[in-house]
C-alpha positions as CSV (number, residue, x, y, z in Angstrom):
1,M,21.5,20.0,-23.9
2,K,23.4,16.8,-24.6
3,Q,25.5,14.5,-22.4
4,T,29.1,15.4,-21.8
5,N,31.3,13.2,-23.6
6,V,34.5,12.1,-22.9
7,R,36.4,14.6,-24.5
8,Q,34.3,17.4,-22.9
9,F,34.8,15.5,-19.5
10,F,38.8,15.6,-19.8
11,Q,38.5,19.2,-21.0
12,Q,36.4,20.3,-17.7
13,F,38.6,18.2,-15.3
14,P,42.0,17.8,-16.7
15,N,43.6,17.0,-13.4
16,D,42.9,16.5,-9.6
17,D,43.4,20.4,-9.1
18,A,40.6,21.2,-11.2
19,C,38.4,18.6,-9.4
20,L,39.2,19.6,-5.8
21,E,38.4,23.4,-7.4
22,H,35.2,22.3,-8.5
23,L,34.4,20.6,-5.3
24,F,35.4,23.8,-3.3
25,N,33.3,26.0,-5.7
26,V,30.1,24.1,-5.3
27,R,30.3,23.5,-1.7
28,F,31.6,26.7,-0.5
29,G,33.0,29.3,-3.1
30,Q,34.9,32.6,-2.5
31,G,33.3,34.8,-0.1
32,H,32.3,31.7,2.0
33,V,32.2,33.0,5.7
34,C,35.0,31.4,7.5
35,P,33.4,29.3,10.5
36,K,36.5,30.2,13.0
37,C,36.8,33.9,12.6
38,E,32.9,34.5,11.0
39,R,34.2,36.7,8.3
40,A,33.5,36.5,4.6
41,A,36.9,35.6,3.1
42,K,39.2,34.8,0.1
43,W,40.2,31.3,0.1
44,Y,43.7,30.3,-0.8
45,R,44.5,26.7,-2.1
46,L,47.3,25.0,0.0
47,Q,49.9,23.2,-2.0
48,S,50.8,20.9,0.7
49,E,47.2,19.4,1.1
50,Q,43.9,19.2,-0.3
51,A,42.4,22.2,1.4
52,Y,41.8,25.8,1.2
53,S,43.1,28.7,3.7
54,C,41.0,31.7,5.0
55,Q,42.8,35.0,4.0
56,W,42.1,36.4,7.5
57,C,42.7,33.5,10.2
58,G,44.2,30.9,8.0
59,H,41.7,28.5,9.1
60,H,41.4,25.3,6.8
61,I,38.4,23.9,5.0
62,H,38.8,20.6,3.1
63,P,36.3,20.4,0.2
64,M,36.5,16.4,0.2
65,V,35.6,15.9,4.2
66,G,32.1,14.4,4.6
67,S,31.7,13.4,0.8
68,I,32.1,9.9,-0.7
69,F,35.6,11.1,-1.7
70,E,36.9,11.6,1.8
71,K,39.9,9.6,3.1
72,S,40.3,8.0,-0.3
73,R,43.7,7.7,-1.8
74,T,42.3,7.2,-5.1
75,P,42.9,10.3,-7.4
76,L,39.9,12.7,-7.3
77,Q,39.8,12.8,-11.2
78,L,39.4,9.0,-11.2
79,W,36.3,9.4,-8.9
80,F,35.0,12.2,-11.0
81,Y,35.6,9.7,-14.1
82,A,33.9,6.6,-12.5
83,I,30.8,8.9,-11.9
84,F,30.9,9.9,-15.4
85,L,30.8,6.3,-16.4
86,F,27.8,5.7,-14.1
87,T,26.0,8.5,-15.8
88,T,26.6,7.5,-19.5
89,S,25.7,3.9,-18.8
90,K,22.1,2.7,-19.4
91,H,23.0,-0.8,-17.8
92,G,25.3,0.2,-14.9
93,V,28.9,-0.2,-14.4
94,S,30.4,-3.4,-12.9
95,G,33.4,-3.3,-10.3
96,K,35.4,-5.5,-13.0
97,E,34.6,-2.7,-15.7
98,L,35.7,0.2,-13.2
99,Q,38.9,-2.0,-12.5
100,R,39.9,-2.0,-16.1
101,Q,39.0,1.7,-16.7
102,L,40.8,3.4,-14.1
103,G,43.5,0.9,-13.4
104,V,42.8,0.2,-9.7
105,T,42.4,-3.0,-7.8
106,Y,39.2,-4.7,-7.9
107,K,38.6,-3.9,-4.1
108,T,39.1,-0.1,-4.6
109,A,36.7,-0.3,-7.6
110,W,34.1,-2.3,-5.8
111,R,34.3,0.3,-2.9
112,M,33.8,3.1,-5.2
113,A,30.9,1.9,-7.0
114,R,29.2,1.0,-3.8
115,L,29.7,4.6,-2.8
116,I,28.6,6.1,-5.9
117,R,25.3,4.0,-5.9
118,D,24.8,5.4,-2.4
119,H,25.3,8.9,-3.4
120,M,22.9,8.4,-6.2
121,A,20.3,7.4,-3.9
122,A,21.0,10.3,-1.6
123,V,20.5,12.8,-4.3
124,D,17.4,11.2,-5.5
125,G,15.8,11.3,-2.3
126,E,12.4,9.7,-1.1
127,T,10.0,12.3,-2.0
128,P,6.4,10.6,-2.3
129,I,5.2,10.0,-5.8
130,G,1.7,10.3,-7.3
131,G,-1.0,12.7,-5.8
132,E,-4.5,13.9,-6.6
133,G,-5.3,13.0,-10.3
134,K,-2.4,10.9,-10.9
135,V,-1.8,7.3,-11.6
136,V,0.7,5.1,-10.0
137,E,1.4,1.6,-10.9
138,V,2.6,-0.9,-8.3
139,D,4.1,-4.2,-8.5
140,E,6.6,-6.7,-7.3
141,T,9.2,-9.0,-8.9
142,F,11.6,-11.8,-7.6
143,V,15.2,-11.1,-8.5
144,G,18.4,-13.5,-8.4
145,G,18.4,-16.9,-7.1
146,V,17.8,-20.4,-8.8
147,T,14.4,-20.5,-10.7
148,T,14.0,-24.5,-10.5
149,G,12.5,-26.5,-7.7
150,M,9.4,-26.2,-5.7
151,D,10.9,-23.6,-3.2
152,W,12.4,-21.3,-5.9
153,R,10.8,-18.3,-4.4
154,S,12.8,-18.7,-1.1
155,R,16.0,-18.4,-2.9
156,K,15.1,-15.0,-4.4
157,T,15.0,-11.3,-3.3
158,V,11.4,-9.5,-3.6
159,V,11.6,-6.0,-5.2
160,M,8.7,-3.7,-4.9
161,G,8.2,-1.0,-7.5
162,M,5.9,2.0,-7.9
163,I,5.8,4.2,-11.0
164,E,3.9,7.4,-11.6
165,R,2.8,7.7,-15.1
166,G,5.0,10.3,-17.0
167,G,6.8,10.8,-13.6
168,D,9.5,9.3,-11.0
169,A,9.9,5.6,-10.1
170,M,10.4,4.8,-6.5
171,L,12.0,1.0,-5.7
172,K,12.4,-1.1,-2.4
173,V,13.7,-4.4,-1.7
174,V,11.1,-6.0,0.6
175,P,11.2,-9.1,2.8
176,D,7.9,-10.8,1.0
177,Q,4.7,-10.1,-0.5
178,T,2.8,-9.9,2.5
179,R,0.7,-6.9,3.6
180,G,2.9,-6.3,6.3
181,S,5.8,-5.9,4.1
182,L,3.7,-3.8,1.1
183,L,1.8,-1.3,3.2
184,P,4.6,0.5,5.0
185,V,6.2,1.1,1.3
186,I,2.8,2.4,-0.1
187,R,2.1,4.6,2.4
188,S,5.7,6.1,2.6
189,G,6.3,6.2,-1.1
190,V,2.7,7.2,-2.6
191,A,0.8,10.5,-1.7
192,R,-2.8,10.4,-0.7
193,G,-5.3,10.7,-3.3
194,T,-3.6,8.9,-5.8
195,E,-5.2,6.1,-8.1
196,I,-3.1,3.1,-7.7
197,H,-2.9,0.2,-10.0
198,T,-1.9,-3.3,-9.1
199,D,-2.6,-6.9,-10.3
200,E,-4.5,-9.3,-8.4
201,L,-2.4,-10.3,-5.7
202,R,-4.5,-10.5,-2.8
203,A,-2.3,-8.6,-0.2
204,Y,-3.0,-5.5,-2.1
205,N,-6.7,-5.7,-1.4
206,K,-5.9,-5.2,2.1
207,A,-2.5,-3.2,2.0
208,I,-4.0,-0.4,0.1
209,P,-6.6,1.8,2.4
210,V,-9.5,2.8,0.5
211,D,-9.9,6.2,2.5
212,H,-6.2,7.2,1.3
213,Y,-6.2,6.0,-2.4
214,T,-8.6,4.7,-5.4
215,H,-7.2,1.3,-6.1
216,K,-7.8,-0.6,-9.6
217,T,-6.6,-3.9,-10.5
218,V,-6.0,-6.0,-13.6
219,N,-6.0,-9.8,-13.6
220,H,-3.1,-11.5,-15.0
221,G,-4.3,-15.0,-14.2
222,K,-7.1,-14.6,-16.6
223,G,-4.8,-13.3,-19.4
224,E,-6.0,-9.3,-18.5
225,Y,-3.1,-6.9,-19.0
226,A,-5.1,-3.6,-19.7
227,T,-8.5,-2.9,-18.9
228,P,-10.7,-0.6,-21.3
229,C,-10.4,2.0,-19.0
230,G,-6.7,2.1,-19.0
231,T,-5.9,0.0,-15.8
232,S,-2.6,-2.0,-16.2
233,T,0.9,-2.6,-14.7
234,N,2.6,-2.5,-18.0
235,Q,5.2,0.3,-17.3
236,I,6.4,-1.0,-13.9
237,E,6.6,-4.5,-15.5
238,S,8.7,-2.9,-18.4
239,F,11.1,-1.4,-16.0
240,F,11.5,-4.5,-14.1
241,N,12.4,-6.3,-17.4
242,H,15.0,-3.8,-18.1
243,L,16.2,-4.0,-14.4
244,K,16.9,-7.7,-14.4
245,K,18.2,-7.9,-18.3
246,S,20.6,-5.1,-16.9
247,I,21.8,-6.7,-13.8
248,S,22.2,-10.1,-15.6
249,G,24.2,-8.6,-18.4
250,T,26.4,-6.3,-16.2
251,H,26.8,-7.7,-13.1
252,T,25.7,-11.6,-13.5
253,S,24.1,-11.7,-10.2
254,V,23.7,-9.5,-7.2
255,S,23.5,-10.6,-3.5
256,P,20.5,-9.8,-1.7
257,K,22.6,-7.6,0.9
258,Y,23.6,-5.2,-1.9
259,L,20.6,-5.4,-4.2
260,E,18.9,-2.3,-3.0
261,A,21.9,-0.1,-3.9
262,Y,21.6,-1.4,-7.4
263,V,18.0,-0.9,-7.7
264,K,18.4,2.7,-6.4
265,E,20.9,3.4,-9.1
266,F,18.3,2.2,-11.7
267,E,15.6,4.4,-10.0
268,Y,17.6,7.5,-9.9
269,R,18.6,6.9,-14.0
270,F,15.1,6.3,-14.8
271,N,14.1,9.6,-12.7
272,R,16.2,11.6,-15.1
273,R,15.6,9.5,-18.4
274,M,14.2,13.1,-19.6
275,R,17.2,14.8,-18.8
276,P,20.3,12.7,-18.9
277,E,22.4,15.5,-19.5
278,T,22.0,16.8,-15.9
279,M,23.0,13.7,-14.1
280,L,26.9,14.5,-14.0
281,S,26.9,17.9,-12.9
282,E,24.3,17.2,-10.3
283,L,26.0,14.2,-8.8
284,L,29.3,16.2,-8.6
285,S,27.4,19.2,-7.1
286,R,24.9,17.9,-4.7
287,F,25.9,16.4,-1.3
288,P,22.9,15.6,0.5
289,E,24.6,13.2,2.4
290,L,26.5,16.0,4.1
291,D,23.4,17.2,5.7
292,A,22.0,13.8,7.0
């Protein structure tokens, strides 16, 4: 399958009614048991509001309630199109770009982008990566801030990344590079029995419990980037390079307060790199935040 193009998108979602019907079908569907009369019902679209009515008791259900679209005055089709833009971009979508594309205010565009990123993170989930017989590369990088001066590290934000070779990635914004910051992320994000590859950062020697994982390192300080047995952190470093170039090129800069939402967006997109055509339908059909 190929990714949906613009023409196909507007054929599938020509107006707000088509978008609302899609939400109703993926969340409820005809035959849905009415929560009031507890009978399987045929549901009729109401013209006076964005809701459907039970054939038996007239109870209303609102497909947008509980989702990122709730209480928004922006047309639902524009929401769907904004999500489409996020799934067809390799480098993300800025608030200014959404403002231009959708014809909304910058405040509205920024809010939509924030909620879409949150939705992408919720759909992606936090399932641990790795496991017995698998290799996970772990590293951290500095994002944002000024790089000049003796204390340049204090002006940047630390992003920790973990990538399973041939599998998924998981990223977290952490306070610093200490054992206390790294260990909880590794324990929650990497399954036991995994072979973990890192650089020579001292914190990793104590942050990776030897009874849970196999730990191998490369010494970048001595110019070593891959050992003869295949130990390296090249994949996670390549991911970080793409992440920072994309943030710089698309957003110019991102505040530390919202950085995690941006890195989670890139995590979501990376984890579907082999099936990009599924992203649009997935984001428009799955709403895990409703079950939270």
